C-alpha positions as CSV (number, residue, x, y, z in Angstrom):
1,L,-17.8,-13.9,17.6
2,I,-15.3,-16.1,19.5
3,T,-12.2,-14.6,18.0
4,S,-13.6,-11.1,18.7
5,L,-13.3,-11.6,22.4
6,S,-9.7,-10.6,22.3
7,S,-8.7,-7.4,20.5
8,P,-7.4,-7.9,17.0
9,F,-5.6,-4.6,17.1
10,E,-3.0,-5.3,19.7
11,T,-1.3,-8.3,21.3
12,N,-1.5,-9.4,24.9
13,D,0.5,-12.4,26.1
14,S,-2.0,-13.1,28.9
15,F,-5.1,-13.5,26.8
16,S,-5.6,-14.5,23.1
17,V,-8.1,-16.5,21.2
18,A,-7.3,-19.0,18.4
19,L,-9.8,-20.9,16.2
20,S,-8.8,-24.5,15.4
21,V,-10.8,-26.9,13.2
22,P,-8.9,-30.2,13.0
23,G,-9.7,-32.1,9.8
24,R,-11.5,-29.1,8.3
25,E,-8.7,-26.7,7.6
26,K,-9.6,-26.5,4.0
27,D,-13.0,-24.9,4.9
28,L,-11.1,-21.9,6.2
29,Q,-8.8,-21.4,3.2
30,G,-9.4,-18.1,1.5
31,M,-11.7,-16.8,4.3
32,F,-11.1,-13.5,5.9
33,G,-9.3,-13.5,9.2
34,S,-9.0,-10.8,11.8
35,E,-5.9,-9.5,10.1
36,D,-7.0,-9.7,6.5
37,F,-9.6,-6.9,6.7
38,K,-6.8,-4.3,7.4
39,D,-5.5,-4.7,3.8
40,Q,-9.0,-4.1,2.4
41,A,-9.7,-0.9,4.3
42,I,-9.7,2.4,2.5
43,W,-9.0,4.5,5.6
44,E,-7.1,3.8,8.7
45,F,-7.0,6.2,11.7
46,S,-5.4,5.5,15.0
47,F,-5.5,7.8,18.0
48,E,-4.5,8.2,21.7
49,I,-6.0,10.5,24.2
50,D,-3.9,10.9,27.4
51,E,-2.7,13.6,29.8
52,N,-0.5,15.1,27.1
53,G,-3.3,15.7,24.6
54,F,-4.7,14.0,21.5
55,S,-2.3,12.2,19.1
56,W,-3.4,10.7,15.8
57,R,-2.2,9.0,12.6
58,Y,-4.3,8.9,9.4
59,G,-3.8,6.8,6.3
60,F,-5.8,6.9,3.0
61,K,-5.3,3.8,0.8
62,P,-7.6,4.1,-2.3
63,P,-7.9,1.6,-5.1
64,L,-5.2,1.9,-7.8
65,W,-7.0,4.6,-9.8
66,K,-4.9,7.2,-11.6
67,S,-6.9,10.1,-10.5
68,V,-6.8,9.3,-6.7
69,V,-3.6,9.5,-4.7
70,G,-3.2,8.0,-1.2
71,R,-1.7,9.9,1.6
72,E,-0.7,9.9,5.3
73,A,-0.8,12.5,8.0
74,S,-0.2,12.6,11.7
75,K,0.0,14.9,14.7
76,K,1.3,14.5,18.2
77,N,-0.4,16.2,21.2
78,D,-3.0,17.9,19.0
79,V,-6.0,19.9,20.3
80,L,-9.2,17.8,20.4
81,L,-12.3,19.8,19.8
82,L,-15.2,18.3,21.7
83,D,-18.8,17.9,20.5
84,D,-21.2,19.7,22.8
85,K,-24.5,18.3,21.6
86,G,-26.5,16.1,23.9
87,Y,-24.4,16.6,27.0
88,E,-25.7,18.3,30.1
89,E,-23.7,21.0,31.8
90,P,-21.4,19.8,34.6
91,P,-22.4,20.4,38.3
92,G,-21.7,23.9,39.5
93,G,-23.0,25.7,36.4
94,E,-19.8,25.3,34.5
95,E,-20.0,25.5,30.7
96,V,-19.4,22.4,28.7
97,A,-15.8,22.6,27.6
98,A,-15.1,23.1,23.9
99,V,-11.6,21.4,24.0
100,F,-10.2,18.4,25.8
101,K,-8.6,18.9,29.2
102,P,-6.5,16.2,31.0
103,S,-9.0,16.3,33.9
104,F,-11.6,14.7,31.6
105,L,-9.7,11.4,31.9
106,D,-10.1,11.2,35.7
107,G,-11.5,7.7,36.4
108,I,-11.2,6.8,32.7
109,G,-7.5,6.8,32.0
110,P,-5.8,6.9,28.6
111,I,-8.0,6.0,25.6
112,R,-6.5,4.4,22.6
113,G,-8.4,3.6,19.4
114,V,-8.1,2.4,15.8
115,I,-10.6,2.9,13.0
116,Y,-10.7,1.0,9.7
117,G,-13.0,2.7,7.2
118,Y,-14.6,1.1,4.2
119,Y,-16.5,2.5,1.2
120,L,-19.5,0.4,0.3
121,R,-20.1,1.8,-3.1
122,S,-20.0,-1.0,-5.6
123,E,-17.3,0.6,-7.8
124,V,-14.9,0.7,-4.8
125,L,-15.7,-2.8,-3.6
126,K,-15.2,-4.2,-7.0
127,A,-11.7,-2.7,-7.1
128,T,-10.7,-4.7,-4.1
129,G,-11.2,-8.0,-6.0
130,N,-13.1,-9.5,-3.1
131,Q,-16.4,-7.8,-3.3
132,Q,-18.8,-10.5,-2.2
133,Q,-16.6,-11.9,0.6
134,L,-15.8,-8.4,1.9
135,K,-19.5,-7.4,2.0
136,G,-20.3,-10.6,3.8
137,W,-17.5,-10.1,6.3
138,L,-18.4,-6.5,6.9
139,S,-22.0,-7.4,7.6
140,D,-20.7,-9.5,10.6
141,Q,-17.8,-7.4,11.8
142,T,-18.6,-3.7,11.5
143,G,-19.2,-1.6,14.6
144,V,-17.2,0.2,17.3
145,R,-16.0,-2.3,19.9
146,V,-14.7,-1.6,23.4
147,Y,-11.8,-3.5,25.0
148,R,-10.6,-3.2,28.6
149,D,-7.1,-4.8,29.1
150,N,-7.6,-6.2,25.6
151,V,-10.8,-8.2,26.7
152,R,-14.0,-7.2,24.9
153,V,-16.8,-5.4,26.7
154,F,-20.2,-6.4,25.3
155,N,-22.5,-5.4,23.7
156,Y,-20.5,-2.5,22.2
157,G,-19.9,-3.2,18.5
158,E,-22.7,-5.7,18.0
159,P,-24.8,-5.4,14.8
160,T,-27.7,-3.6,16.6
161,D,-25.4,-1.4,18.8
162,D,-24.6,2.3,18.0
163,W,-23.4,3.6,21.3
164,L,-21.8,6.6,19.7
165,G,-24.9,7.6,17.7
166,L,-23.0,7.6,14.4
167,N,-26.0,6.4,12.3
168,V,-28.5,9.1,13.4
169,R,-26.2,12.0,12.7
170,R,-25.4,10.6,9.2
171,I,-29.0,10.9,8.0
172,N,-28.7,14.6,7.0
173,R,-25.1,14.4,5.7
174,P,-24.5,10.9,4.3
175,G,-21.7,12.0,2.0
176,D,-19.6,13.3,4.9
177,R,-20.3,10.8,7.6
178,F,-19.4,7.2,8.4
179,G,-22.1,4.9,9.7
180,T,-21.4,1.8,11.9
181,N,-21.9,-0.4,8.8
182,S,-18.7,1.0,7.2
183,L,-16.4,1.0,10.2
184,V,-14.5,-1.7,12.0
185,A,-13.1,0.0,15.1
186,A,-11.9,-0.7,18.6
187,V,-11.4,1.5,21.6
188,S,-9.0,0.3,24.3
189,L,-9.0,1.1,28.0
190,D,-6.8,0.2,31.0
191,L,-8.7,-1.7,33.6
192,E,-7.0,-0.1,36.6
193,S,-7.3,3.5,35.4
194,S,-11.0,3.2,34.2
195,Y,-12.5,2.7,37.6
196,S,-15.3,5.1,37.0
197,L,-16.7,2.9,34.2
198,K,-18.7,0.2,36.0
199,E,-20.0,-2.7,34.0
200,K,-23.7,-3.5,34.4
201,T,-24.7,-6.6,36.3
202,N,-25.9,-8.3,33.2
203,R,-22.5,-7.7,31.5
204,E,-24.0,-5.6,28.7
205,G,-22.0,-2.4,28.7
206,F,-21.2,0.2,31.3
207,D,-23.6,2.0,33.6
208,G,-24.6,5.4,32.3
209,G,-23.5,8.5,34.1
210,G,-20.7,11.0,34.4
211,G,-17.7,8.7,33.7
212,F,-19.4,7.0,30.8
213,L,-20.7,10.2,29.3
214,R,-17.2,11.7,29.3
215,F,-15.8,8.6,27.8
216,Q,-18.5,8.6,25.1
217,R,-18.0,12.3,24.3
218,L,-14.2,11.9,24.0
219,V,-14.4,8.9,21.7
220,F,-17.1,10.5,19.6
221,S,-15.0,13.7,19.2
222,A,-12.1,11.5,18.0
223,F,-14.3,10.0,15.3
224,E,-15.4,13.4,14.2
225,R,-11.7,14.3,13.8
226,F,-11.2,11.3,11.6
227,E,-14.2,12.3,9.4
228,R,-12.8,15.8,8.9
229,E,-9.5,14.4,7.8
230,A,-11.1,11.9,5.4
231,M,-13.6,14.4,3.9
232,E,-11.5,15.6,0.9
233,D,-10.2,12.1,0.2
234,R,-13.8,10.7,0.2
235,K,-14.8,13.5,-2.3
236,A,-11.8,12.5,-4.5
237,L,-13.1,8.9,-4.6
238,D,-16.6,10.0,-5.5
239,D,-15.2,12.3,-8.3
């Protein structure tokens, strides 16, 4: 929990967290750190949404099985299709846009994210060689966290939090969707640019409303793009 206060996905000279246990260093030997989980992930997807569009990079790193081949893909300034379910029409009777427009970032600023995906089937976990430790680590670390200027915004990404609604939509299509329990992800914002996202007085997330709903919709749509890219590779693992 303490080390999660600073983002494990990028460095910031002004703020970082280190865990030191003088005299008990041996207790930490062999334990997963914030960097170790990256090597155990089956999927990695990084993205950026800015005024130029939607840029992303995808990596598939399966176990060393002869019938499954890893791959990479990327695209710069791609079109981001937006999910339109659960969002009210904007004021003025305008229709909910189907694709990303730069104006959607007003008061939010550029959004950067990284997703590490894991497959919780026992056959895949056994192939990692760290099945029990990985399962225990994932039970504590999975979720979609939010960082602003690399400092964590709670309670996004906590065990009971599903601010993107990933788990509900997975019920009908579990083979195609990722739930929060199989993802370790972070979304990064710039403090100065994200002035429309106001933190609640109890410091538990952002106030709901227009700015947050746009932010939520953009991030959710990026996750959907990741799932579409991973769909065939996931099927190959199952086969």
